[in-house]
C-alpha positions in Angstrom: -16.7 -16.6 -1.5 -14.3 -15.4 -4.2 -15.1 -12.5 -6.6 -12.7 -11.8 -9.4 -12.5 -9.5 -12.4 -10.9 -11.7 -15.0 -10.7 -9.6 -18.2 -7.3 -10.8 -19.7 -6.5 -7.4 -21.1 -7.1 -5.6 -17.8 -3.9 -4.1 -16.3 -5.1 -4.9 -12.8 -7.1 -7.8 -11.4 -9.4 -7.5 -8.4 -10.1 -10.5 -6.3 -12.0 -10.9 -3.0 -11.7 -13.9 -0.7 -13.6 -13.4 2.5 -12.7 -10.2 4.2 -9.5 -9.7 2.2 -9.4 -8.0 -1.2 -6.4 -8.1 -3.5 -5.4 -5.9 -6.4 -2.9 -7.5 -8.7 -0.9 -5.4 -11.1 -1.3 -7.5 -14.3 1.2 -6.5 -16.9 3.8 -9.3 -16.3 5.3 -9.0 -19.8 6.4 -5.5 -19.0 7.2 -6.3 -15.3 4.0 -4.4 -14.3 5.3 -1.1 -15.5 2.8 1.6 -14.7 0.5 3.2 -17.3 -2.5 5.5 -16.9 -4.8 2.5 -17.2 -2.9 0.6 -14.4 -3.2 3.6 -12.1 -6.9 3.8 -12.9 -7.2 0.1 -12.1 -5.7 0.6 -8.7 -8.1 3.4 -7.9 -11.0 1.2 -9.1 -9.9 -1.7 -7.0 -9.5 0.4 -3.9 -13.0 1.9 -4.5 -14.5 -1.5 -4.9 -12.8 -2.9 -1.8 -14.3 0.0 0.2 -17.7 -0.4 -1.3 -17.7 -4.1 -0.5 -16.5 -3.4 3.1 -13.3 -5.5 2.7 -11.3 -5.5 5.9 -7.9 -5.6 4.3 -6.4 -4.9 0.8 -3.4 -6.7 -0.6 -1.5 -5.0 -3.4 0.7 -7.3 -5.4 2.3 -7.8 -8.8 1.9 -10.6 -11.3 5.0 -12.5 -12.5 8.6 -11.8 -11.3 8.2 -8.1 -10.4 6.0 -6.1 -8.1 6.4 -3.0 -10.4 9.4 -1.6 -12.2 8.0 1.9 -12.5 7.2 3.9 -15.5 6.6 2.3 -18.9 9.6 3.8 -20.7 8.2 3.1 -24.1 5.2 5.3 -23.3 7.5 7.9 -21.7 9.6 8.1 -24.8 6.7 9.3 -26.9 7.3 12.9 -27.8 3.7 13.8 -28.9 2.3 14.0 -25.4 0.8 17.4 -24.8 1.6 19.4 -21.6 -1.9 18.7 -20.4 -1.5 14.9 -20.9 1.8 14.9 -19.0 0.2 16.8 -16.1 -2.7 14.4 -16.1 -0.4 11.4 -16.0 1.7 12.9 -13.1 -1.3 13.7 -11.0 -2.9 10.3 -11.8 0.3 8.7 -10.3 0.2 11.0 -7.2 -3.5 10.3 -6.7 -3.1 6.6 -6.9 -0.4 6.6 -4.2 -2.6 8.9 -2.1 -5.5 6.6 -2.5 -3.4 3.7 -1.1 -2.2 5.9 1.7 -5.6 7.2 2.7 -7.7 4.1 2.1 -9.8 3.4 5.2 -8.6 -0.2 5.5 -5.1 -1.4 6.0 -3.2 -2.0 2.7 -0.5 -4.7 2.6 2.1 -4.6 -0.3 3.5 -8.0 -1.3 6.8 -7.3 -3.0 8.0 -10.6 -4.5 10.4 -9.0 -7.0 11.5 -5.7 -8.3 10.0 -2.6 -6.8 11.6 0.3 -8.7 10.8 3.9 -9.1 7.0 4.3 -9.2 6.8 0.7 -8.0 8.7 1.5 -4.9 6.5 4.6 -4.5 3.3 2.4 -4.6 4.8 -0.1 -2.1 5.8 2.7 0.3 2.3 4.0 0.2 1.0 0.8 1.8 0.6 0.4 5.6 2.6 -2.8 5.6 5.3 -4.0 3.1 6.3 -7.6 3.1 9.2 -8.3 0.8 10.9 -11.4 -0.5 14.5 -11.7 0.8 16.1 -11.3 -2.6 13.6 -8.8 -4.1 15.0 -5.4 -4.9 13.8 -1.8 -4.2 15.4 1.2 -5.7 14.7 4.9 -6.6 16.5 5.5 -9.9 14.7 8.7 -10.9 17.4 11.4 -10.5 19.9 9.2 -12.4 17.7 9.3 -15.5 16.6 12.9 -15.5 13.2 12.5 -13.9 11.9 12.8 -10.3 10.3 10.8 -7.6 6.7 10.9 -6.6 4.1 9.4 -4.3 5.2 11.4 -1.3 8.4 9.5 -1.0 10.5 12.4 0.3 8.1 12.5 3.2 7.4 8.8 3.7 11.0 7.6 3.4 12.2 10.3 5.7 9.6 9.2 8.3 10.9 5.6 8.1 14.7 6.0 7.9 15.5 9.7 8.7 16.5 12.5 6.5 20.1 11.7 5.9 19.5 8.1 4.9 16.4 9.0 2.8 18.5 11.6 0.9 21.2 9.0 0.3 18.8 6.4 -1.0 17.2 8.8 -3.4 20.3 10.7 -4.6 22.5 7.6 -5.0 19.8 5.3 -6.4 21.1 2.6 -4.1 19.5 -0.9 -4.3 18.0 -2.5 -1.2 17.3 -6.2 -1.0 14.4 -7.3 1.1 16.6 -8.2 4.0 18.4 -4.8 3.8 15.1 -2.9 3.5 13.6 -4.6 6.5 16.8 -4.1 8.6 16.6 -0.3 7.9 12.9 -0.1 8.5 12.0 0.7 4.9 9.7 -2.3 4.8 7.8 -4.2 7.5 9.6 -7.6 7.1 11.4 -9.9 4.7 10.8 -13.5 4.0 12.2 -16.3 1.8 10.4 -16.2 -1.5 8.7 -19.5 -0.9 7.3 -18.2 2.5 6.1 -14.8 1.3 2.6 -15.8 0.3 2.0 -17.4 3.7 3.4 -14.4 5.6 1.1 -12.1 3.7 -2.0 -14.3 4.2 -1.2 -14.6 7.9 -0.9 -10.8 8.4 -4.0 -10.1 6.3 -6.0 -12.6 8.3 -4.9 -11.2 11.6 -5.7 -7.6 10.5 -9.1 -8.7 9.1 -10.0 -10.0 12.6 -9.7 -6.5 14.2 -12.5 -4.0 14.6 -12.7 -2.1 11.3 -13.9 1.1 12.8 -11.0 1.2 15.2 -8.5 0.4 12.5 -9.9 3.2 10.3 -9.4 5.7 13.2 -5.9 4.4 13.8 -5.0 4.7 10.1 -6.4 8.2 9.8 -4.5 9.4 12.8 -1.2 7.8 11.9 -1.6 9.7 8.6 -1.6 13.0 10.6 1.7 12.3 12.4 4.1 15.0 11.6 1.3 17.4 10.5 -0.7 17.7 13.8 0.7 18.7 17.1 0.6 16.6 20.3 -2.5 18.4 21.7 -4.4 17.9 18.5 -3.5 14.2 18.4 -4.6 13.8 22.1 -8.0 15.3 21.2 -8.4 13.2 18.1 -7.6 10.0 20.1 -10.2 10.9 22.7 -12.9 11.7 20.1 -12.1 8.4 18.3 -12.3 6.4 21.6 -15.7 8.0 22.5 -17.0 7.2 19.0 -15.8 3.6 19.3 -17.7 3.3 22.7 -21.0 3.9 20.8 -20.5 0.9 18.5 -21.7 -2.7 18.6 -18.1 -3.7 18.1 -17.1 -2.1 21.3 -19.6 -4.2 23.2 -18.6 -7.3 21.3 -15.0 -6.7 22.2 -15.8 -6.4 25.9 -18.1 -9.4 25.9 -15.5 -11.5 24.1 -12.8 -10.6 26.6 -15.1 -11.4 29.5 -16.0 -14.7 27.9 -12.4 -15.6 26.9 -13.2 -16.0 23.2 -12.2 -14.4 20.0 -14.5 -11.4 19.1 -16.5 -11.3 15.9 -16.6 -7.7 14.6 -19.3 -6.5 12.2 -18.1 -3.0 11.5 -20.9 -1.2 13.2 
């Protein structure tokens, strides 16, 4: 069954097919440049996916870009109050955090440009599949602004401090192939194969036990913040919690019966 919000003026479009929800950035005429309304749409889509118990969320962009970052026409407005600017900045940070901390895996499908805030949104996802010729870049310091979305942390985790610093301070452009080779993104694909690659990954993830995946995502989010002893304790507690679920028994039964498990999330 497919559920879609189809309001043509909406800056995001939510769709649900089976266990997979998608949130599409829907401002193709502006290459999906971010606005407060678009950030709110991402938050709403994530909340809806959680309420509907979707197993996986795909974040994508309409048209030829994933997202080119800030809407510079709105940024050039000089009548924004300090309060409005602060609210905008924190709305952007909160949207990235919502992607990072969503209880289900989030897959970013980057078919075109992912620049500035667009790259920040993509890097907030658990998996990033990128078209071979797509481009990712952090241009902020070259135009007098600054990065967000926790990129100084996330990018450093992926490529190390020296390379992260170089990518941010030089505003270097990475193609999908280069980004995958450096570990910035999960994988790269020919543009014609990207949809199938994302669908295959989302389907594989949706077949896993959702409670187990939620534990894993939460604990990976603590890497670098908790010490080894804390992580050992958290893993043991998560394992014990899983052992009380119906999905645990289903997994054991399916293994014994040499069949694929059917997890229900309880």
